[in-house]
C-alpha positions as CSV (number, residue, x, y, z in Angstrom):
1,M,124.6,-36.1,202.2
2,E,122.0,-34.1,200.2
3,Q,124.6,-31.4,199.5
4,S,127.1,-33.9,198.2
5,R,124.4,-35.4,195.9
6,F,123.6,-31.9,194.7
7,I,127.2,-31.1,194.1
8,A,127.8,-34.5,192.3
9,K,124.8,-33.8,190.0
10,K,126.0,-30.3,189.2
11,F,129.5,-31.6,188.6
12,E,128.1,-34.4,186.3
13,Y,126.0,-31.8,184.5
14,S,128.9,-29.5,184.0
15,I,131.0,-32.4,182.6
16,Y,128.2,-33.3,180.2
17,Q,128.0,-29.6,179.1
18,D,131.8,-29.5,178.6
19,T,131.5,-32.7,176.5
20,L,128.8,-31.1,174.4
21,I,130.7,-27.9,174.0
22,N,133.8,-29.9,172.8
23,L,131.6,-31.9,170.4
24,F,130.1,-28.7,169.0
25,E,133.5,-27.1,168.7
26,I,134.7,-30.1,166.7
27,D,131.5,-29.8,164.5
28,I,132.1,-26.1,164.0
29,T,135.7,-26.7,162.9
30,R,134.6,-29.5,160.6
31,Y,131.9,-27.2,159.0
32,K,134.4,-24.4,158.6
33,R,136.7,-26.7,156.8
34,L,133.9,-28.0,154.6
35,I,132.8,-24.4,153.8
36,S,136.4,-23.5,152.8
37,E,136.6,-26.6,150.6
38,K,133.3,-25.7,149.0
39,D,134.5,-22.2,148.3
40,L,137.7,-23.5,146.8
41,I,135.7,-25.9,144.5
42,I,133.3,-23.1,143.5
43,F,136.3,-20.9,142.6
44,S,137.9,-23.7,140.7
45,L,134.7,-24.3,138.7
46,E,134.3,-20.6,138.0
47,T,137.8,-20.5,136.7
48,K,137.1,-23.5,134.5
49,I,133.9,-21.8,133.1
50,T,136.0,-18.7,132.3
51,N,138.6,-20.8,130.5
52,L,136.0,-22.7,128.6
53,N,134.3,-19.5,127.5
54,S,137.7,-18.2,126.3
55,I,138.2,-21.4,124.4
56,Q,134.8,-21.2,122.8
57,T,135.4,-17.5,121.8
58,N,138.7,-18.4,120.3
59,D,137.2,-21.4,118.4
60,Q,134.5,-19.1,117.0
61,L,137.0,-16.6,115.9
62,H,139.0,-19.3,114.3
63,I,135.9,-20.7,112.5
64,D,135.1,-17.2,111.3
65,E,138.6,-16.7,109.8
66,L,138.4,-20.1,108.1
67,N,135.1,-19.2,106.6
68,K,136.7,-16.0,105.2
69,T,139.5,-18.0,103.8
70,I,137.1,-20.4,102.2
71,K,135.2,-17.5,100.6
72,K,138.4,-16.0,99.2
73,K,139.4,-19.4,97.8
74,D,135.9,-19.8,96.2
75,K,136.3,-16.4,94.6
76,Q,139.7,-17.3,93.2
77,I,138.4,-20.6,91.8
78,K,135.4,-18.9,90.2
79,R,137.7,-16.2,88.8
80,G,140.1,-18.9,87.4
81,K,137.1,-20.8,85.9
82,F,135.9,-17.6,84.3
83,V,139.3,-16.8,82.9
84,K,139.6,-20.3,81.5
85,W,136.2,-20.1,79.9
86,I,137.0,-16.7,78.3
87,L,140.3,-18.1,77.0
88,G,138.6,-21.3,75.7
89,T,135.9,-19.2,74.0
90,G,138.5,-16.8,72.5
91,L,140.5,-19.8,71.3
92,A,137.5,-21.4,69.7
93,V,136.5,-18.1,68.0
94,A,140.1,-17.6,66.8
95,S,140.2,-21.1,65.5
96,G,136.8,-20.7,63.8
97,I,138.0,-17.5,62.1
98,L,141.3,-19.2,61.0
99,I,139.4,-22.2,59.6
100,L,136.9,-19.9,57.7
101,K,139.7,-18.0,56.1
C-alpha cells in the first residue's frame, strides 16, 4: 500500500514536471518568435533611418544647387542693371551734348 502511494506520488510529480517542461518549451518558442520579430523591426527601422539620411543628404545637395543658381541669377540681374545704367547715362550724356551743340 505504501509503495503504491509512493509510486503514485512519483508518477504525479513526473506528470507535473512534464507539464511544466511543456509550458516552458511553449514559452521558449514564443520568446524566440518575439526576438526574431524584434530583430526584424530593428532591421526595418535601421533601413528607414538609412533611407531618410539619404533623402536628407539629397535634399541638402539640391538646396545647395538652388542657392548656386540663385547667386548666378542675381549676378546676371546686377550685370543687366549695370549695363542699363551705363546705357542710360551714355544716352543722357549724348543727348546733352547734342542739345548743347
